[in-house]
Every structure is written in C-alpha cells, then in structure tokens.
N, C-alpha and C positions, 0 to 999 in steps of 0.2 A: 296249792298253797306251798310256800317255801317254809324252811325251818323257822325263820324268824316269826312268820305269821302264825304258825302252829304254836310256837312257844308263847306268843302274846295271848292267844285265846286260852291256852291252858292256865296261864297265870290269872286271867280273869275268873276262870271257873274255881280255881283253888283258893284265891284270896278274896274274891268278891269285893273289890275296892269300890267305895262310893264314887271315886273319880280317878282319872289317870292324866298325866301331863299330855298335852296335845303333841302328837308325833306323827311321822309319816305312816306308821303301821296303824295307829289309831284312826288317822284320817282315811286310810284305805277301807277299813271295816265300817266306818261311819258312812262313807259315800257309797261303797259297793254293796254292803249288806245291811245297812241301817242299824248297826250296833252302836249304841251310845248317843249322847246329845251334847252339843258344844255349849259350854258356859265359859265365856271369856277365853283364857288360855288353857283350858282343860276340857276333858271329855268326861261327862258324868254317866254313871251306869246304874241300872235298876235290875231287879230280879228277872225282868223280861229279857234284858240284854245278856245276862248270864245263861239263861235257858237257850237263847239264840246262839250263843257261842258254843254251847254243848251240842246243839243240833248241827251247827256248821261242821264241827269236827267229825261227828258221826256220818254226816252226809258225804263228806269227802274221804271217808275211809280211815280216819285217825281215831285212836283211843283218846278220850277226854283227859286222862291223867297220864303223867310221865312215868317212865320206868325209873324206879328209884336207884337201881343198881345197873351198871352196864351189863349187857349180855352178848353172847356171840352173834355175829352178823346174821347167821341163819335163823336167829330167834327174835329179831326186832319186831316191834308191834306192826300190825297190818297197816298198809298205806304209807309207811315211813321208809326213808332211804336206809339201806343197810349200814350207812356210814354215820347216821345220827345217833350219837350217844352210845354206840356199840363198842365192844372191846376191840382192841387192835388184833389183827390177824396173828401177830406174834405173841399175843397174851399167853403167859404161862410157859413159853418156850425159851430155850437157850440156843445160842449159835455156837457151833463147835466145828473144829477141823480135826479129823483123825489122822494120826501120823504113825504108820507102820502097824496098824491094828489088823490082825488076821481076819479076813473076810469082810473088812470094811474099807473100801477104796472109793475115792471120789476124784473127779478131775482136778488137776492143779489149778489153784486160784479160786476154788469154790468152797462151799461150806454146807453143813447140815443144820437143820433146825429141828429140835425135838424136845420132848418133855424131860424134865429133870430126872425122873426115875429111869427113863430110857437111856439117858446119858450116863447115869451112874452104873448101869448094868453093862456098859461096854468094857471090854477086856484091856484097858490101858494100865500101865504101871506108874505113870507120872502125869500129873495135870499141869498144863501150862496156862497160867492166868494172864490174859492179854488185854491191855488197856484199850487199844484202838482196833477198829475193824479192818481197815486197809492193811496194816502190817500183818494181821492174822491171815489174811488172804494171800499174802506174799511171803509166808514163812519160808518157802523153798528158796527165796533169795538170800536169806540170812544164814550163810554156811557155817558161821561160828556157833550157831545154836546147837550144832551136832555135839559139841563138846559138853554141853549141859545135859543133853538127852542120853548120851552114852549108849546109843543103840536100843534104848527101851521103847516099847510101844507107848505112845503118848496121845492125850486128848487135849487139844487147845481150846480154851473156853474164852469167849468174848465177855468182857466185864459188863457190857451193856451201856446204853446211852439213852437220854430222853428222846421219846418219839418212836423208838422201835423196841429193841430187846431190853427188858427191865433189868436194872442192876440187882434188885432184890432176888430175882430168880437165879441169876448167876451166883449170888452170895449163898443162896439156899443150897445149890449144888456144892459149893466150896465147903460149907459147914457140914453137910451130911456125909461128905466123902471122908476117907481116912488115908488116902494115898498122898505121897509127897507132892509138893507144889513148887513149880518154877515161876517166879514173878517176872513178867515181861511188861515193863512200863516205860513211859517217857522218861528221859533224863532231865527232870526238873524237880524242884523241891516237893511239889505235890505228888509226883510219880514215885519218888523215893520214899516218901512218907507212907503212901498207900502200900508199896511193896513191903515196907517194914512191918505192916500190920497184917500181912497175909498169913493165915494159920498154916502150920506145917511147912513153912517155907524152907526149901532145901537150898535155893540159891536165887540171887538176883541176876537176871539175864541181861547182860550188857556186853557190847563188843570189848575187846582188850582195851584197857584204859589209855594206853599210849595212842592207839589209833582213834579212840573216842575223843581224846583231847584235840587231835588234828581236825576231826570233823566238826567239833563244837566251835573251834576258832574259825573254821571256814564258813559256817552258817551264821555266826554272830547273833544268836538269838538271846540277847540280853533280856528281852521281854518275858521269855519263858522262866527265867530266874526270878525276876522282880515280881511277877504276877502272884507267886505263892510263897515266897521265901519267908515272910514275916509270920504267916500262919503255920508254916511247917517247921520252922527253925527249932522250936523247943523239942519236938518229937525227934528230929534228926540229931540234935545235939546229945540226946540221951542214948543213941545207938553206940555200940562198941566201936571204937575208932579203927580197930583192925579188922572188923567184919566187912562183908561185901558192901553193905549199905553205908557204913562209916567211911570206907575208902572212897566210894563214889561221891559221898557228900563232901569229903575233903577236897576232891578235885573240883567239884562244882563251886564250892566257896572260893577257891583260888581263882577260877576262871570268871566267876560271877555271870555265867551264861548257862543256858540249857540247850537241849536238842530233842526234837520230836522223834518218835520211833521211825517215822517214814524216812528220815535221813540217817538212820544208823547205817554203818558200812555193811556191805554184803559179805565181805571176806574176813 
C-alpha cells in the first residue's frame, strides 16, 4: 500500500464516517478488498468495514493509528517508509563554517552540521550570521570580509531556510550565545531590516559602498528593492542615519535597487 492508501484507511478507523465521497482510493478498496458499498456518488461504511480496514493495516504491517508527532527516521512505525511523517535529517541541527578555529578545519567550500550546544561550545570569538547558504560556502571568495573579522577565530552560522535547516534553531544559537555578531545579509530592504534586528550586532558586513554601488548598477535588481521596501521601510527609517545600516539604506533608497549576496564583489 502507498502512503495515500494507508492514510485513507487510518482516517476510516479514526473517524468512522457513515460515508465518504466516491474517489479513486475508495474505489480501490471497494473493488480490491470489499471495503464499503456504493450508494449513488458516495461509498457508505459500517462497523464491518472499519474492522476490515483495521485488519488490512495490521496484515500489511502498518499500525492502525498515525504518529501524532514526527519522530526520527530510525523510529518510524513498522511497515512505513522512513520518509513518511518523519523528522528531517537536519532536524535540530545548525549549519556552520569554522574560520580559523584551532583544531577545527574543514575543506574549503564545505560546512559542518551539528547540535546547537555543540556549536556554542566551539572556541570562536565572533559569530557571522549569514542569510544564504551558497555565500556561506564561498566565504573564502569575499576577501573584504577579513576587515570585519580582524584576525579573530569565527563561526559562520547559516540563518536557515524552509525545507532544510530551521531558522528557529539558528535563532536559538544566536540568542543563547554572548559573543559579538557580524550580520551578513542580502543588500535589499528585508536583508537590512533583518541585519538591524540581530542581537549584539558589531557590524553589517557589506563590500565598500562605492564598489557596492557599481555592482548594484551592474546587476539592475530593482525587483529586490521593490519586493520588500514597503514592509521594511518603517524599521529602516528608524535606524541612525550615520550607522552602518542607515548608510546602506541611504544608498539603497537613492539607487532603488538591491543586490543578492551571491553577486557581492570578491575584493
């Protein structure tokens, strides 16, 4: 049985409906297993059918009730795929890149995945909070970042994204830590607003503004500006105009364009 068929039988057992709309799955169990009886455009069910559904699941190696909470793939119910309703492999983990940490070296362009507590225990002096995964893996290309790191051992933390590393886990590390933070985000209104909200922010990591302006004009990403400017404007207007976020916001307003991290200058 596939996942849809298992879910259909479990719903029958849990809700015991007197009837269900006629569907391909209902038709399958009607014809193949004799579960239900057709009345017009619906299939009606009795206690005999609910018992048959329970027996079908047991006989095929499935539990009759669903797991209420997701579990690790190694603990899924017997007979089920490890991918059905289970936790992501990256659940509870953060993605990080160590820079200059004594005893912690990884190949260039790679990353580590670990528990928040393990990451917090690493001997870094500054945390780099990075919005996007690809730029985090290419940090060695952004030579201007050295001016923000100032030779300190650093841990680069991926902010997270839907579908793999959760943003709330990255935020947990950010909140539990006490070390200074460098904010490395897209040059767009949303990115600047998120950077302005980073706790213990020591600096906003952007290329020199004169070179950044050239790159922005070259890419002509007006969409990046328009996509989030209205939602982010009040927060950005409240930032000190002479601060790093305020200066970047002033440039962005003048250009009315943004730039993704992937196209930041390397030098």
